C-alpha positions in Angstrom: 65.3 0.1 -61.5 66.8 0.9 -64.9 66.7 -1.6 -67.7 70.5 -2.0 -67.5 70.4 -2.6 -63.7 67.7 -5.1 -64.3 69.9 -6.9 -66.8 72.8 -7.0 -64.3 70.5 -8.5 -61.7 69.1 -11.1 -64.1 72.7 -12.0 -65.2 73.8 -12.5 -61.6 70.8 -14.8 -61.0 71.4 -16.9 -64.1 75.2 -17.0 -64.0 75.4 -20.0 -61.6 73.4 -22.1 -64.0 75.7 -21.4 -67.0 78.8 -23.4 -67.7 81.4 -21.8 -69.9 83.4 -24.0 -72.3 80.6 -26.4 -73.2 81.5 -28.0 -76.6 77.8 -27.7 -77.7 77.5 -24.0 -76.8 75.8 -21.8 -79.3 75.1 -18.1 -79.5 71.6 -16.6 -79.6 70.5 -15.5 -83.1 68.8 -12.4 -81.7 69.7 -9.0 -83.0 68.1 -6.4 -80.7 67.6 -3.1 -82.5 66.9 0.3 -80.9 64.7 2.3 -83.3 66.1 5.4 -84.9 66.2 8.1 -82.3 68.1 11.4 -81.9 70.7 11.5 -79.2 69.5 13.2 -76.0 71.7 16.3 -75.5 71.9 16.3 -71.7 73.4 12.8 -71.3 75.7 13.4 -74.3 77.1 16.6 -72.7 77.6 14.8 -69.4 79.4 12.0 -71.1 81.6 14.4 -73.0 82.6 16.2 -69.8 83.5 13.1 -67.8 85.5 11.6 -70.7 87.2 14.8 -71.7 85.7 15.2 -75.2 85.4 18.7 -76.7 82.1 19.8 -78.1 83.0 19.4 -81.7 79.5 18.7 -83.0 79.9 15.1 -84.0 79.3 12.2 -81.5 82.5 11.1 -79.6 84.0 8.0 -81.3 82.9 5.7 -78.4 79.4 7.1 -77.8 77.4 4.7 -80.0 78.9 1.8 -77.9 77.5 3.4 -74.8 74.1 4.0 -76.3 73.8 0.4 -77.4 75.2 -1.1 -74.2 71.8 -1.7 -72.5 70.8 -3.9 -75.5 74.2 -5.6 -75.4 73.7 -6.4 -71.7 70.1 -7.7 -72.3 71.4 -10.1 -74.9 74.4 -11.2 -72.8 72.3 -11.8 -69.6 69.5 -13.7 -71.4 68.9 -17.4 -70.9 70.1 -18.2 -74.4 73.5 -16.6 -73.9 76.0 -19.4 -73.1 78.5 -17.6 -70.9 77.9 -16.4 -67.3 78.0 -12.6 -67.3 79.5 -12.5 -63.8 83.3 -12.4 -64.2 83.2 -11.6 -67.9 86.2 -9.4 -68.8 86.2 -6.9 -71.6 89.5 -7.6 -73.3 89.5 -5.5 -76.5 87.5 -3.3 -78.8 87.7 -2.3 -82.5 85.8 0.7 -83.8 85.2 1.8 -87.4 83.5 5.2 -87.7 82.5 5.3 -91.4 81.6 9.0 -91.1 81.0 11.6 -88.4 77.5 11.3 -86.9 75.7 14.4 -85.7 73.7 14.2 -82.5 70.6 15.4 -84.3 70.7 12.4 -86.7 68.2 9.7 -85.7 70.5 6.7 -84.9 69.4 3.1 -85.2 71.4 0.7 -83.1 71.7 -3.1 -83.5 73.7 -5.5 -81.4 74.4 -9.2 -81.8 76.8 -12.0 -80.7 79.1 -12.7 -83.7 81.2 -15.6 -82.6 82.4 -17.8 -79.8 86.0 -19.0 -79.7 88.3 -20.9 -77.4 91.0 -18.8 -75.6 94.0 -19.9 -73.8 92.3 -18.7 -70.6 88.8 -19.8 -71.3 86.2 -18.8 -73.9 85.9 -15.5 -75.7 82.8 -14.0 -77.3 82.8 -11.3 -79.9 79.9 -8.8 -79.6 79.1 -6.5 -82.6 77.3 -3.2 -82.5 76.1 -1.4 -85.7 74.8 2.2 -86.0 72.7 3.3 -89.0 71.2 6.6 -90.2 68.4 6.1 -92.7 69.7 2.6 -93.5 73.3 3.8 -94.0 75.9 2.0 -91.8 77.7 4.9 -90.2 79.6 3.3 -87.3 80.4 -0.2 -86.1 82.4 -1.9 -83.4 83.4 -5.3 -82.2 84.3 -6.2 -78.7 85.9 -9.2 -77.1 84.7 -10.5 -73.7 86.5 -13.3 -71.9 84.9 -15.9 -69.7 87.8 -17.4 -67.7 87.9 -21.1 -67.0 90.2 -24.0 -67.5 90.5 -24.6 -71.3 89.6 -27.9 -72.7 92.9 -28.1 -74.6 95.9 -25.8 -74.9 95.9 -23.2 -77.5 98.9 -23.4 -80.0 99.9 -19.7 -79.6 99.8 -18.5 -76.0 100.8 -14.9 -77.1 97.8 -14.4 -79.3 94.2 -13.5 -78.7 92.5 -16.1 -80.9 89.3 -14.4 -81.9 90.9 -11.0 -82.5 92.0 -11.6 -86.1 88.6 -13.1 -87.1 86.8 -10.3 -85.3 88.5 -7.7 -87.5 87.9 -9.7 -90.7 84.8 -7.7 -91.7 86.2 -4.3 -90.6 88.3 -2.2 -93.0 91.6 -3.8 -94.0 93.8 -1.6 -91.7 91.9 -2.9 -88.7 92.1 -6.6 -89.7 95.8 -6.2 -90.3 96.4 -5.1 -86.7 94.0 -7.5 -85.0 95.6 -10.4 -83.2 98.6 -8.4 -82.1 99.1 -5.6 -79.6 97.8 -2.3 -80.9 101.0 -0.5 -79.9 104.3 -2.3 -80.3 106.2 -0.8 -77.4 103.7 0.9 -75.0 106.3 1.2 -72.2 108.5 3.4 -74.5 105.9 5.8 -75.8 106.6 9.3 -74.5 104.4 10.6 -71.7 102.0 13.4 -72.8 99.8 13.9 -69.7 99.2 12.7 -66.2 95.7 12.2 -64.9 94.5 11.9 -61.3 91.5 9.6 -61.1 89.3 10.0 -58.0 87.9 7.1 -56.0 84.3 7.9 -57.1 85.1 7.9 -60.9 83.4 4.5 -61.4 80.2 5.8 -59.8 80.3 9.0 -61.7 80.9 7.3 -65.1 78.3 4.7 -64.2 75.7 7.4 -63.6 76.4 8.8 -67.1 76.8 5.5 -69.0 74.4 3.4 -67.2 77.0 0.7 -66.5 76.7 0.2 -62.8 78.6 -3.1 -62.6 79.5 -3.5 -58.8 83.2 -3.9 -59.6 83.3 -0.2 -60.5 81.3 1.3 -57.6 82.8 0.7 -54.1 85.7 -1.2 -52.6 83.3 -3.5 -50.8 81.4 -4.4 -53.9 84.6 -4.8 -55.9 86.1 -7.2 -53.3 83.2 -9.6 -53.9 84.7 -10.1 -57.4 88.4 -10.3 -56.3 89.5 -6.7 -56.6 90.9 -4.9 -53.6 89.3 -1.6 -54.7 86.8 -0.4 -57.3 88.3 -0.4 -60.8 87.8 2.2 -63.6 85.6 1.2 -66.5 87.6 0.0 -69.4 85.4 2.1 -71.7 86.1 5.2 -69.7 89.9 4.7 -70.1 89.4 4.1 -73.8 87.2 7.2 -74.2 89.6 9.4 -72.2 92.5 8.4 -74.4 90.5 8.9 -77.6 89.5 12.3 -76.4 93.1 13.2 -77.0 93.1 12.1 -80.6 93.6 14.8 -83.2 91.0 15.3 -85.9 88.6 12.5 -85.0 86.7 13.0 -88.2 89.7 11.6 -90.1 89.8 8.4 -88.0 89.3 5.2 -90.1 89.7 2.6 -87.4 90.5 2.2 -83.7 91.9 -0.8 -81.9 92.2 -0.9 -78.1 93.4 -3.8 -75.9 92.8 -3.7 -72.2 95.8 -5.1 -70.4 95.3 -4.5 -66.6 92.6 -2.9 -64.5 93.0 0.6 -63.0 92.4 0.5 -59.2 90.7 3.7 -57.9 91.9 6.2 -56.9 94.9 6.3 -59.2 97.3 8.4 -61.0 97.9 7.3 -64.6 100.0 8.5 -67.5 98.7 9.0 -71.0 101.5 8.2 -73.5 101.5 8.6 -77.3 103.6 8.9 -80.3 104.1 12.3 -82.1 101.0 11.8 -84.2 98.9 10.5 -81.4 98.0 7.4 -83.4 99.7 4.9 -81.1 99.0 5.4 -77.4 99.0 3.7 -74.0 97.7 4.3 -70.5 100.4 3.5 -67.8 100.3 3.3 -64.1 103.1 3.3 -61.4 106.1 1.3 -62.4 105.1 1.7 -66.0 102.4 -1.0 -65.6 100.4 -0.9 -68.9 96.7 -0.7 -68.5 95.7 -0.1 -72.1 97.3 0.1 -75.5 95.6 1.5 -78.6 96.2 2.4 -82.3 94.4 4.7 -84.7 94.4 4.5 -88.5 93.4 7.4 -90.6 91.5 8.0 -93.9 93.4 8.7 -97.0 
């Protein structure tokens, strides 16, 4: 059993004993760190192929998140983590690539739980990942994960994502300015650029590459256990597939992606973007919006 699979099993066993929304809940202070290691070329190539990235030399914008995900899961499935991992929903991600990272550079990865905030639908935790090369911070991300439960008191602004603005506070200014509102103002009206047919086994194929074998992504039967009629695509696959279309990734300063609705597999989806490709969306039949995103650029 892989370490990530073991984390999922541990999380499933501990989830019934955790109660989200406790007023005295505290996040663990741990900061698991993966020692500096060059990126393995085989898994990187497989990731690039399934997500549609070209072999440009530098790591794909989303790849450090994938490399650090086993440590993130170990932290989130530990006894000290206050939220049950079962049913946790990835709602948004912000990425700040400070410079391109070459696969041959030994990459040190650190993850930690940054903050816990009330949300109109429950409790949201912000998880942070940092990547360093020889002590230099070269890449960082923050992700929001929602534990759904009855809130203790209503939130004042039901249209906002409460922790998003704070989560962007330490990222470059352009990211903080977009946090807390949709990354694309009118995703339904962005022009279509491509149509993608997603096979029913996409979740299993991406899970084999990324290590994320959450049962909601694998088979209709396992997805039904969690309330989905069919297996759903990984949110981070949809994010990576859209970012693979981004022009000149070396010039990207920040990325903000909000996950709106799951993609049930198999599916046909439409990638839509503005002329520059800096505002984008993933839409399904009937213009249902699955994802919206925005890129800011250096200079």
